[in-house]
N, C-alpha and C positions, 0 to 999 in steps of 0.2 A: 121116456124112461127117466125117472128122477134120480139124480146122483145123490148118494147117501154120504154125508160129510160129518166128521167129528172135528170140532174146534177145540184144541187144547191150549188154553190161554188163562193165565191167572189174573189178568187185569179185567175186573168185572164189566166195565163199560164197553171195552173193546170186544170182549167175548159176546156180550149181549147184542152189540151192533152187528157183528159178523153173523151170528145165528139168525137174527131178524132179517138181515138183508138177503142171505142165501136162501132162506125159506120164502122170502117175498118174490124171488126170481125163479122159483120152481124147484129148488133143491130140497132135500130133507136133511136139515142140519141140527146137530145136538152140540152141547158144550160140556167141557170138563175143565176144572180149575187146577187140577193137580194130577200127578202120575197115578195116585190111588183112584181118583175118579175116572181117569182114562181106562184103567184096567177093568173097573166095574162096568163101564159102558161097552167095552169090547167083549166082555163076557155075555152081555145081553143082546148085542146087536152086531150085524156085519156092516162094515163101512167100505165104500169104494175109495174114498179119499180121506186123508187126515191132514189138518193144518196144525202145525206144532210150533209153539213158542219154546225156545230153548231155556228161558229163565224161569223154570218152575221151582216152587218152594221145596219139593220133596224128592227131586231126582235130577240127574244130569241129563240135559236135553239130548246130547249127541248119542248117549247110550240108549235112550228111548227111541231115537230115530232108527238105529240099527235094529232094535226089537220090532218096531212097527213094520219094517220092510221084510219080515219073514214070510208074509203073505204076498205071493208074486204079483197078483193083480191089484193090489192096493197101492194107490198113489200117495206120495208124501210131499207136502209143501211145507218148508220151514219158513215161518214168519216171525222175525226176531229183531230186537234192537241191536244185536251184535253185528256190527258192520265192518270191522277191520278185516284186512285181507286174510290173515291167518285163520280167523273164525269162519269166514266164508269158505275158504278152501276145506276146512275141516267138515263143514256142513255138506259140501258137495261130495267129499270122500266118504261120508257116512252112507251115501247112496240116495240121498234125497233127490227127487225129480226137479225141484225148483227151490231156490234159496232167495227169499225176499227180505229186504231190510226195511223196517218200519221208519216212517209212516208210509202206508200203501193204501190208495183209494179202494174202497170196498168193491167197486165194479172191476178193478184190475184183479183183485183176489179171486172174484168169481170167474173172470176170464181165464186165469191161470188154471183153476180147478177144472174147468170145462176142457181146456186144451190137453191137460195131462190125462184126464179120464178118457178122452177120445183117442189119445195115442195108445193107451194101455188096452182099451176095449173098442177097437174100431168098428166092430159089427154092431155095437149098441146104438150108434148114431150114424148109420150109413147114409151117404149122400144119394140123391137122385138126380137124373139129368135135367129135371125141371126145376131144380131148386136155385135160389139165390145163394151165392157163396161169398162169405166175408173173409177177406185176407187180413187177419189181425196184424201180421208182421208188416205188410206193405200198406196198410190203411186204404184198402180198396174193396169196393162192393162189386161183384160180378153178377150181372143179370143172367137169367136163363138163356137169353139170346146171344150172350158173349160180350156184351158191352161192359166196360170197366169204368166205375165211378170213383174218383178219388175222394177220400174222406179226411176230415180233421180228426184229431185225437178224441174230441168230445163226441163226434158222430160215431166213431169207432166203438166207444164205450156204450153209447146208446144202443147200437145194434147188438152188442154182446148182451145187454139187458134183455132185449127181445128174444135172443137165442135161449137164455136161461129161463125166461118167463113161461109159466104153464100156458100152453096154447099160443105162445109168442105174444102174450099180453103183459103190458105194464100199466100200473096205476098212476094216475096223476098225483096221488098223495105220496108216492114213493119218492122221497127227496134224494136227488142226486147232486145237490148243490155242492156238498163237500168233496164229491168225486169229479165233477165236471166244471164247476164254476158258473153254472147257469141253470135255468129251469128246464124241466122236461118239455114243457109247451114250446119254449123257444127253440130247443134242439130239434124237435119234431118238425116245426115249421120250416127251419132251414134245410133239414134233410129232404123234406118233401119237395122243395124247389128243385133239388138235384134229380129227384126221381120222377118228376112230372112227365118227362118225355119217355119214360120207360114203364108206363102202366103202374103208377104209384100203388104199392101194395099195402100201405099203412092206412088203417081205417080208424076214425075217431069214434069212440064209444062215449057219447056225450054225458058229462057229469062224472065219468068214471076213469077213463084212461085211453090207451091206444092199443091196437092189435096189428101185428104184421101178418097179413092173411095168407101169404104164400109161404112155402117151405124156405127156411133160412138156416144155413149151416156154415161151419168153418170150412175153408178150403183144406185139401189134404195136407198141404205143407205146414198148416198151422195146428195140426192134430198131434 
């Protein structure tokens, strides 16, 4: 089930990067650069999640946050440069599910969107007893047999990309350098060394990318 996301961001490069990345990892993302464009998109489409920049040219962001939360099952992530304590508190008091202060890696934004969505709609991504479970908070991968594999931050984000990817697939051409500080090939190689004794589920699709062939989901406490 693809998560439908609306990105409301007036900085064109960041908006384009977010829309591209979220679509690349299997979500359905659209962009809006103003409150007027936001209203137009909401009239045409239903979104599961909204990522909102507070510094829009034609409206006060916190008022928009309150408006966006009128739909009970819609998740709201504030992504803004406003980082002082008073502004963060005002953001939380608006009802936003998460308040992020820029700059934030794209993979982390995707991870937050997925976690909020699963918390609001747990039946949409129900776990199975045979699945691999990623504990985002504790940086651990739980095998179907109950083994616990500790992860680095970069490995954590790589597994989140697999979770978001359609069919648990990620392309080698999808650059994560700005998010993880290293290439996907290097990250996969290091992660596979940890999974080797647990029936490594990562398959190389030569010339294209990688696929996590087993069911991979977040643990209940990270939803």
